[in-house]
C-alpha positions, 0 to 999 in steps of 0.5 A: 492309423496303425490298423490301416497301415497294416491293412495297406502294407499287407495288401501291397505285399499280396499284390506283389506276390500275385505278380503285380508290377506296380500297385496302389492301395487307398483306404478311406474310413469316414464317420458322419453325424447328420441332422436334417430339417425338412417340412418345418421340422427336424426329421432325422438324426443319424450317424453313418460309418463307411469304410472303403478300399480302392486297389489299382494294379499295373501288370505288363502295362495293363491296368486294373482297378477295384473298390470294395467296402469291406476290410476283412482278410478274406474280402481283401484277398479276393479283391486282390485276385479279382483286380489282377484278373481285370488287369490281365484282360485290359489293354496295354498302354505304357502311359499307365503309371503310379505316383513316384516315391515321396517323403512319407507324411501325416496330414491332420486338420479340423475338429475330431468330434462333432459338436452336436448341440451347436449343430442343432443351434446353427440349423435351428437359428438359420430357420428361425432367422429366415422366417423372421426376416423373410416370412415367405421363404420356405426352407424345404430341406436343411442339413448340417453334418460333421464328417471325420475322414481318415485315409491312407494312400500307399503304393509300391513305389513307397508313397505313404500319406496319412490324412485326417480331416474333420469339418462341418457342412451346412446345405439348404434348399429353399423357395418362396411361397405366397398366395398360391405362387411359388418361386424357383428353387434355390440352394446354398451350401458351405463348409467350415471347421469352426461353427459360426455363431449365426448361419444366416450371416455365413456364406450368402444365405441372407442375400439369397433368402432376400432375393428369393422372397422377391422372386414371387413376382417375376417378369419375362424379357420383353425382347431378345438382346445381346449385351452385358451380364454378371455371373454370381460366384456359383454360376461363374464356378459352373462355367469355369468348370466347363472351361477347365475341361479343355485343360484336362487330359481327356480332351487333350488326348482326344484332340478336342481341346480348344486350349491345348498348345496355348501355354504362355498365351493369353486365352482369357481377359487380363482381368482374370487370374485363377489359382489353385491354393490347396495349401493356403490358410485362405480356405476353411477345408484344406486339401493335401493329396491328389487321387493319384497320390501326389502331394498338392502344391499351390499353382497358378492356372491363369495369370491375367488371362495367360495360361500357365498350366494344364490340368493333367495327371500322370496318365495324361502327362505321359500320353501327351508328353507334358509335365503332370501337375500336382493338384488339378483345380482343387481349392480355386481362388480367383483374385478379386478386382478393384470395384465392388458388385454395386459399382459393376452393376452401375456400368450396365445400361441393359443386362442381367445378373445370372444367379444359376445356369441350367443347360447341357455341356457346351459343344466342342467349339464352346457354343452353349445355351440354357436357362438363367434361373433366379436372375435379375434384369439390370437397367440404367445401372441398377438391379430392377426386376426378377426374371422368369426363367430366361434363355441365354446363349453364347460361346464359352471361350468368348465369355472368358475373353470378354470378361470386363469386370471382377468384383472386389467382394468374393464368396467363400464356400470353404473350398473355393473363393470366387468373386462376381464376374462380368462378361458380354456378348451373351444373347438373352431371350 
């Protein structure tokens, strides 16, 4: 990364000459090889190179930021002048700052080069296995890619982090079709450093293909009820993201967070422990530094329902007077429970398994409503009938307080590890 170091240091120096009090420069260079399967055929192979420079300056407590996709001396000089103009017209705020000086480090992970033959074999095998096992399931789009990303983070305080990550991704969109009927669309995507032998056995491809094949004949809920639900890992991850908004700077600063001021208090079920483990070898794809230039550290967010940390960066911490955290909610790990999914289902007399949730963001008070998709009715302790798109509604904070079960089996996407989660008090209609 010798060239990136030179570009970055020269840019920091140029900003100093232009009068910046503090500055940071982030240079990203990525190479991606991508293979696409669409409409029953391999339709595209392409290689994409992308270079981007993001510059942030502070001048008289005013902040300016700019991003460009060219690395020539002239383009960078023009960007430096422009970002200083942006800062000069901004509003002063003493909470603006950049990361403090840290020991320079180089992070490296994953393969350096794509294995194109095995990428094709992986995707072709997934399509073939899907058609053999589930003839009605149609993979609308399948994309396998390899990304090699190099980045450099420098700032005027002396932060100097070099990062290189190589990894593969496999993403699919699919539905079932038969006799003029079409199921709801579904999708699955995972990331990994080492190409698996059989894609259908990675992630939960096989489970989702099987469920999709069943969803050609769906039924409607016969009557509205309030009861128990089980959220799939992807669906619970969606609700967790909405819940975490109340731990972030934006809501805390605007005084719209319902969880602010509750550090050390029990805010969720004791069944729920959530950690951010960017340094753990549990994850296929590691994460090393934040977008603000702080090295990541493992961190507990919820410990048996007790709030251990907010998710605030530099600005939010300075504005609210709290300590900043180093990694927000990267690489989420939810501790598994003691019962497997089948056992959890056996506890439900009448409820639903929610695979996907489509709806707007909850209100400030946490009220939500939306459509449960690719979901199932649970009766007398067993999954029975696939459901038409069904309305569900409830309160976000009650959903987390009322968690009654966390499965022992987990879903590993490469960047998160999440179990199935049971809650109650949700209205199904």
